[in-house]
C-alpha positions as CSV (number, residue, x, y, z in Angstrom):
1,X,-0.4,0.1,-0.1
2,X,2.5,2.6,1.1
3,X,4.6,1.7,-2.2
4,X,1.0,2.5,-4.2
5,X,0.7,6.0,-2.5
6,X,4.5,6.4,-3.0
7,X,4.2,5.9,-7.0
8,X,1.4,7.9,-7.2
9,X,2.1,10.6,-5.2
10,X,5.3,10.6,-7.4
11,X,3.2,10.4,-10.5
12,X,1.3,13.5,-9.5
13,X,4.8,15.7,-9.0
14,X,6.2,14.8,-12.3
15,X,6.5,17.3,-14.6
16,X,4.5,15.3,-17.3
17,X,1.7,15.5,-14.8
18,X,2.1,19.1,-14.2
19,X,2.5,20.0,-18.0
20,X,-0.7,18.2,-18.3
21,X,-3.1,20.3,-15.7
22,X,-1.9,23.2,-18.0
23,X,-2.6,22.3,-20.9
24,X,-6.0,21.9,-23.2
25,X,-6.1,18.6,-22.8
26,X,-7.3,18.6,-19.4
27,X,-8.9,22.7,-19.1
28,X,-11.0,21.8,-22.2
29,X,-12.8,18.7,-20.2
30,X,-13.0,20.6,-16.9
31,X,-15.2,23.4,-19.3
32,X,-16.9,21.1,-21.0
33,X,-18.1,19.4,-17.8
34,X,-20.4,22.1,-17.3
35,X,-23.0,20.7,-20.7
36,X,-23.6,17.3,-18.8
37,X,-24.1,18.9,-14.9
38,X,-26.6,21.2,-16.4
39,X,-28.2,18.3,-18.1
40,X,-28.1,16.5,-15.1
41,X,-30.5,19.6,-13.8
42,X,-33.0,19.9,-16.4
43,X,-34.1,16.2,-15.6
44,X,-35.6,17.4,-12.8
45,X,-37.6,20.0,-14.9
46,X,-40.6,19.8,-16.3
47,X,-40.6,18.1,-19.9
48,X,-42.9,20.8,-21.5
49,X,-39.6,23.1,-21.6
50,X,-37.0,20.6,-23.6
51,X,-36.2,21.7,-26.9
52,X,-36.3,18.8,-29.2
53,X,-33.6,20.6,-32.0
54,X,-30.9,21.4,-29.0
55,X,-31.2,18.1,-27.6
56,X,-30.6,16.2,-31.3
57,X,-27.5,19.1,-31.4
58,X,-25.9,18.1,-28.5
59,X,-26.7,14.2,-29.1
60,X,-24.7,14.9,-32.4
61,X,-22.4,17.1,-30.5
62,X,-21.4,14.8,-27.8
63,X,-20.8,11.7,-30.2
64,X,-18.4,13.9,-32.6
65,X,-16.4,14.4,-29.5
66,X,-16.8,11.1,-27.8
67,X,-15.1,9.8,-31.5
68,X,-12.5,12.8,-31.2
69,X,-11.4,12.0,-27.5
70,X,-11.0,7.8,-28.4
71,X,-9.1,8.8,-31.7
72,X,-6.6,11.7,-30.3
73,X,-3.4,10.7,-29.6
74,X,-2.8,10.3,-26.5
75,X,-6.2,9.6,-25.9
76,X,-8.1,12.0,-23.4
77,X,-10.2,10.0,-21.4
78,X,-11.3,13.2,-19.6
79,X,-13.2,14.4,-22.2
80,X,-14.5,11.1,-23.4
81,X,-15.9,10.6,-19.9
82,X,-17.9,14.4,-19.9
83,X,-19.7,13.8,-23.3
84,X,-20.2,9.9,-22.6
85,X,-22.1,11.2,-19.4
86,X,-24.2,13.7,-21.8
87,X,-24.9,11.6,-24.0
88,X,-26.6,9.5,-21.5
89,X,-28.4,12.6,-20.3
90,X,-29.1,13.8,-23.8
91,X,-30.5,10.8,-24.5
92,X,-32.9,10.8,-21.4
93,X,-33.7,13.9,-22.1
94,X,-34.6,13.1,-25.7
95,X,-36.9,9.9,-24.5
96,X,-38.4,12.5,-22.2
97,X,-39.5,14.6,-25.0
98,X,-40.8,12.3,-27.0
99,X,-42.8,11.0,-24.4
100,X,-44.4,14.3,-23.8
101,X,-45.0,15.5,-27.3
102,X,-45.8,12.6,-28.6
103,X,-47.4,9.8,-26.5
104,X,-51.0,9.4,-26.0
105,X,-51.1,10.7,-22.8
106,X,-49.8,14.7,-24.4
107,X,-52.9,16.0,-23.7
108,X,-53.8,14.8,-20.8
109,X,-54.4,17.7,-18.5
110,X,-52.5,17.6,-14.9
111,X,-54.9,17.9,-11.7
112,X,-54.8,21.7,-10.4
113,X,-54.9,22.3,-6.4
114,X,-58.9,24.0,-6.8
115,X,-59.4,28.0,-5.5
116,X,-60.6,27.4,-1.8
117,X,-64.2,28.1,-1.0
118,X,-63.3,30.9,0.9
119,X,-61.5,33.0,-1.8
120,X,-64.4,32.2,-4.2
121,X,-66.6,33.7,-1.7
122,X,-64.7,36.7,-1.1
123,X,-64.0,37.8,-4.8
124,X,-66.6,36.1,-6.4
125,X,-63.6,34.9,-8.9
126,X,-64.2,34.0,-12.6
127,X,-62.0,31.4,-14.2
128,X,-60.7,31.5,-17.4
129,X,-58.5,29.0,-18.6
130,X,-55.8,29.8,-21.7
131,X,-53.7,28.1,-24.2
132,X,-50.5,26.1,-23.5
133,X,-49.1,22.2,-23.6
134,X,-51.6,21.0,-21.4
135,X,-55.1,22.3,-22.6
136,X,-56.6,21.0,-25.9
137,X,-57.7,24.6,-27.5
138,X,-56.8,28.1,-26.8
139,X,-59.0,30.8,-25.1
140,X,-60.6,33.7,-27.6
141,X,-58.5,36.5,-27.6
142,X,-61.2,38.8,-26.7
143,X,-61.8,36.4,-23.4
144,X,-58.5,37.2,-22.4
145,X,-58.3,40.4,-23.0
146,X,-61.5,40.8,-20.8
147,X,-59.6,40.5,-17.8
148,X,-57.4,43.5,-18.0
149,X,-56.8,45.3,-15.2
150,X,-57.7,42.6,-12.7
151,X,-55.7,40.8,-10.1
152,X,-54.8,37.3,-11.6
153,X,-53.3,34.0,-10.6
154,X,-51.7,32.4,-13.3
155,X,-50.7,28.9,-12.9
156,X,-47.5,27.2,-15.4
157,X,-47.0,24.0,-16.2
158,X,-43.6,23.1,-13.7
159,X,-46.4,23.8,-11.0
160,X,-45.1,27.8,-10.2
161,X,-48.0,30.5,-9.6
162,X,-48.0,33.9,-9.9
163,X,-50.2,36.7,-8.3
164,X,-50.2,40.4,-9.9
165,X,-52.4,42.8,-12.1
166,X,-52.8,41.6,-15.7
167,X,-51.6,44.7,-18.0
168,X,-51.4,43.2,-21.1
169,X,-51.5,40.3,-23.6
170,X,-50.8,39.6,-27.3
171,X,-51.4,37.3,-30.3
172,X,-49.4,34.4,-29.0
173,X,-51.6,34.5,-25.2
174,X,-48.3,36.0,-23.5
175,X,-49.5,37.6,-20.3
176,X,-47.7,40.3,-18.4
177,X,-48.0,41.2,-14.9
178,X,-47.2,43.9,-12.5
179,X,-46.2,44.0,-9.0
180,X,-46.5,40.5,-9.2
181,X,-45.6,37.0,-6.8
182,X,-44.4,34.3,-7.8
183,X,-45.1,31.0,-5.3
184,X,-44.0,27.4,-5.2
185,X,-44.5,25.4,-2.4
186,X,-44.5,27.4,0.8
187,X,-41.7,30.0,-0.6
188,X,-42.8,33.5,-2.3
189,X,-41.1,35.7,-3.9
190,X,-41.9,39.2,-5.1
191,X,-40.8,39.7,-9.0
192,X,-42.6,43.0,-9.8
193,X,-43.4,43.2,-13.6
194,X,-43.1,39.9,-15.4
195,X,-43.6,38.1,-18.6
196,X,-45.3,34.4,-18.8
197,X,-45.0,33.0,-22.2
198,X,-48.2,31.8,-22.9
199,X,-47.0,28.0,-24.0
200,X,-46.3,28.0,-20.6
201,X,-49.8,28.6,-19.2
202,X,-51.6,26.0,-17.8
203,X,-55.0,28.2,-16.1
204,X,-55.6,31.6,-15.2
205,X,-58.3,32.7,-12.5
206,X,-59.1,36.5,-11.8
207,X,-60.7,38.5,-10.0
208,X,-62.3,42.4,-11.3
209,X,-59.9,44.6,-9.6
210,X,-59.2,47.8,-11.5
211,X,-56.0,49.4,-11.8
212,X,-55.4,51.9,-9.6
213,X,-54.3,55.6,-11.1
214,X,-51.4,56.0,-8.2
215,X,-49.2,53.1,-10.0
216,X,-49.1,55.2,-13.2
217,X,-47.8,58.2,-11.2
């Protein structure tokens, strides 16, 4: 055991290893490890946000660099390991993308937490469900615009909820809220003015509340 430790320490202190640490053969793969680490983080997110084109591009990219790392002299095992890991992650993301968009359950609407009875009685709340990845059809633009200057609660595909004053929308049904708060589970934070992309929206609840004139002062 002592001889093995001695040999390892000698190798780590050698001029050859120090040169390797200062070369692109080391720092190139280290920089590339950001790709698989980001992919691992994305695997925990809702598949509605996966880009099929980007996933395909990164799959081909890692395949090319795996071959390069193997045929280059000397072989770059660190680069090969980096892109092998990224290849596995991208293939997993590709499977999630295909399952989400092309499986039989792609139009299944997720179960939403109901609005409480107390809230409904308090504000006589009306409900608008607009287009999004989980919805079979989009609400007419006039129906959505009818809720301008109302206090709204917008729920998106990753489970978050935003509450604020509904200020604006467009033909793509993007929603702009002002003085908005974001809710994720028991956590809450103020986000101010925010634009929520229409394709990410699952449902929208609104209550009549005109915008105060003081906010334009």
